Structures are given as C-alpha cells and as structure tokens.
C-alpha positions in Angstrom: 0.0 0.0 0.1 2.7 2.5 0.7 4.6 1.5 -2.3 1.5 2.6 -4.4 1.3 5.9 -2.4 4.9 6.8 -3.1 4.5 5.9 -6.9 1.5 8.1 -7.0 3.4 11.0 -5.5 6.2 10.6 -7.7 3.9 10.6 -10.8 2.2 13.7 -9.5 5.5 15.4 -8.9 6.9 14.6 -12.1 3.4 15.9 -13.8 3.9 19.3 -11.9 7.3 19.7 -12.7 6.5 19.0 -16.5 3.7 21.7 -16.4 5.9 24.3 -14.8 8.7 23.6 -17.3 6.0 24.0 -20.2 5.0 27.4 -18.6 3.9 29.8 -21.3 4.5 33.5 -21.9 2.0 35.7 -21.1 1.1 39.5 -21.8 -1.0 42.0 -19.7 -3.0 45.0 -20.1 -6.1 47.0 -18.7 -8.8 46.0 -21.2 -11.4 48.8 -20.2 -8.7 51.6 -20.0 -7.6 50.7 -23.5 -10.9 50.6 -24.8 -11.6 54.1 -23.3 -8.3 55.4 -25.1 -9.6 54.3 -28.6 -11.0 57.4 -30.8 -14.1 55.6 -31.7 -15.0 55.2 -27.7 -15.4 59.2 -27.5 -17.8 59.1 -30.5 -19.7 56.3 -28.9 -19.9 58.3 -25.6 -21.2 61.3 -27.4 -23.8 59.3 -29.2 -24.8 57.6 -25.8 -25.0 61.3 -24.1 -27.4 62.5 -26.9 -29.6 59.6 -26.3 -29.3 60.1 -22.5 -30.2 63.7 -23.2 -33.4 63.0 -25.2 -34.5 60.7 -22.5 -33.9 63.2 -19.8 -36.0 65.9 -21.5 -38.8 63.3 -21.8 -38.6 62.4 -18.2 -38.8 66.1 -17.1 -41.6 66.8 -19.2 -43.6 63.7 -17.7 -42.6 65.0 -14.2 -43.7 68.4 -15.2 -47.1 67.1 -16.4 -47.6 65.0 -13.2 -46.7 68.1 -11.0 -49.2 70.1 -12.7 -52.1 67.6 -12.6 -51.0 67.0 -8.9 -51.4 70.7 -7.9 -54.7 71.2 -10.1 -56.1 68.2 -8.0 -55.0 69.4 -4.8 -56.7 73.0 -5.5 -59.7 71.4 -6.7 -60.3 68.4 -4.5 -62.3 70.1 -1.7 -64.9 71.1 -4.5 -65.1 67.6 -6.0 -67.5 64.7 -5.2 -65.8 61.5 -3.3 -66.2 59.4 -6.5 -64.3 62.1 -8.7 -61.7 62.4 -5.9 -61.0 58.7 -6.0 -60.9 58.6 -9.8 -58.5 61.4 -9.9 -56.3 59.8 -7.5 -56.1 56.6 -9.4 -55.3 58.6 -12.5 -52.4 60.4 -10.6 -51.3 56.8 -9.1 -51.2 55.4 -12.8 -49.3 58.5 -14.0 -46.7 58.1 -11.2 -46.3 54.2 -11.9 -46.2 54.8 -15.6 -43.3 57.4 -15.1 -41.4 54.9 -12.7 -41.9 52.4 -15.2 -40.6 54.6 -18.0 -37.4 55.5 -15.9 -36.9 51.8 -15.4 -37.2 51.0 -19.3 -34.9 54.1 -19.9 -32.3 52.6 -17.8 -32.5 49.3 -19.7 -32.5 51.2 -23.1 -29.4 52.9 -22.1 -27.6 50.0 -21.0 -28.5 48.1 -24.2 -27.5 51.1 -26.4 -24.1 51.3 -24.7 -23.7 47.6 -25.2 -24.6 48.0 -28.9 -22.2 50.9 -29.3 -19.1 49.1 -27.6 -19.6 45.7 -29.2 -17.6 46.6 -32.4 -15.1 48.4 -30.3 -14.4 45.4 -28.0 -14.1 43.4 -31.1 -11.6 45.5 -32.7 -9.7 45.4 -29.6 -9.8 41.7 -29.1 -8.5 41.4 -32.8 -5.6 43.8 -32.1 -4.7 42.1 -29.0 -4.5 38.8 -30.7 -2.2 40.2 -33.4 0.2 41.5 -30.8 0.1 38.2 -28.9 0.7 36.5 -32.3 3.7 38.7 -33.1 5.1 38.5 -29.5 4.6 34.8 -29.3 2.6 35.0 -26.2 0.2 32.2 -25.0 -2.4 34.4 -23.2 -3.1 37.8 -21.7 -4.2 38.9 -18.2 -6.5 41.9 -17.9 -5.0 43.9 -15.2 -7.9 46.3 -15.1 -10.4 43.3 -13.6 -7.6 42.5 -10.8 -7.3 39.2 -11.8 -3.7 39.0 -10.8 -2.0 39.3 -7.4 1.6 39.7 -8.9 3.0 40.0 -12.3 6.6 39.1 -12.6 7.8 41.3 -15.5 10.7 38.7 -16.3 7.9 36.3 -17.3 5.1 38.6 -18.5 5.2 41.3 -21.2 3.2 44.6 -21.0 1.5 44.5 -24.5 -0.3 48.0 -23.8 1.9 50.3 -26.1 2.0 47.8 -28.9 -1.8 47.6 -28.8 -2.2 51.3 -28.5 -0.2 51.7 -31.6 -2.2 49.1 -33.6 -5.2 51.2 -32.7 -3.9 54.5 -33.5 -3.6 55.7 -30.0 -0.7 58.2 -30.1 1.8 57.1 -27.6 4.5 59.8 -26.6 5.8 58.0 -23.5 4.8 54.8 -21.4 6.1 55.0 -17.7 5.6 51.9 -15.5 4.0 52.8 -12.4 3.3 49.8 -9.8 3.3 47.5 -12.7 0.5 49.4 -14.5 1.5 51.4 -17.7 0.8 55.1 -17.5 0.1 56.6 -20.9 1.3 60.1 -21.4 0.3 61.7 -24.9 -0.4 65.0 -26.1 -4.0 65.0 -24.9 -2.8 64.5 -21.2 -0.1 67.0 -21.1 
C-alpha cells in the first residue's frame, strides 16, 4: 500500500514539474482603460450622451405634467365629489406608476445602447490584442483592470499596452511603468 502511495506521489510530482517547465509566456494590459483610449470610444460616448439627453428631457416633461396635474387636483379636491376625488387619485397613481416604469425602461435601453455601441470597439480591440500576441509569441493575456492578478513578474510577462495602442492608432509619446501598470502620456494629457 505504501509503495502505491509513493508511486502516485512521484507521478504527481513529475507531472507538476513538467507543467511548470512548459509554462507559457503571457502579456497583460488593462482592457477597459485601453478601450476608453480608442478614438471611437469618444464617438460612442457622445452618441450615448445624446440619447441620454433625449430621455432626460422626456422624463422632465413627464415629471412637470404630473406635478401640474397634482397641483390642480390639490386645489380642486375640496370642491369635488368623493367618487371624482377617487378617480383623480387613481389617475395620478397611474401616471406616477407609468413614469416610474418609463424611468426603468430608459435605464435598460441606455444599458443596451451602450453595449450595442461598444461591441464593435471591443471586437476591434480583441483582434488587435490577438495580433500583438501572435507577433510577440504570447500564450495568454491577463486583464489587469479586472484585478485578476496578485503579482506580475515582469521577467515572465510582457506589457502589451503600448503595441496595442499603436495598432489602434492611439498616439503614444511615452509609457512609464507605475506599480506594474502602464501610464500613458500623450499629447492630450499634457
């Protein structure tokens, strides 16, 4: 029984040493920060802000309408019969519920619009990352923006931020490592 255990331990130890010997090279960058540096991202944000502005105007219009009807009701309620007061209260409640439902729908619509606008940008960024990985013979990339790492050994990993920036047409004047994270200094930041 002990020989079997010893044999199993030796096999496992050998497997681990083989795996560590075949360790691949990896790259790292902050995906969301890089996405936000893309020129197309600003266009998408402007488009989204226009849509938000349109929705905000409609929400304000609905709010003013509710407030107007509420004030009218408050001024008239003493002169109305109980059944008319109940009917108007129901109308106000329905209007308030519809406004709340509309605000929820707006939030969902804006989230969907944001995703719709970012899908082609994310696809383009992923294609450029894949290109840099192929050029630099990397096996995988870690997204430092998600905090999916505790330590990156710069001797084993490759910061691919600057090559990806260049492929995306983002002007790079100087990249300075700061706590293992690249800091982009370009003409817009000076």
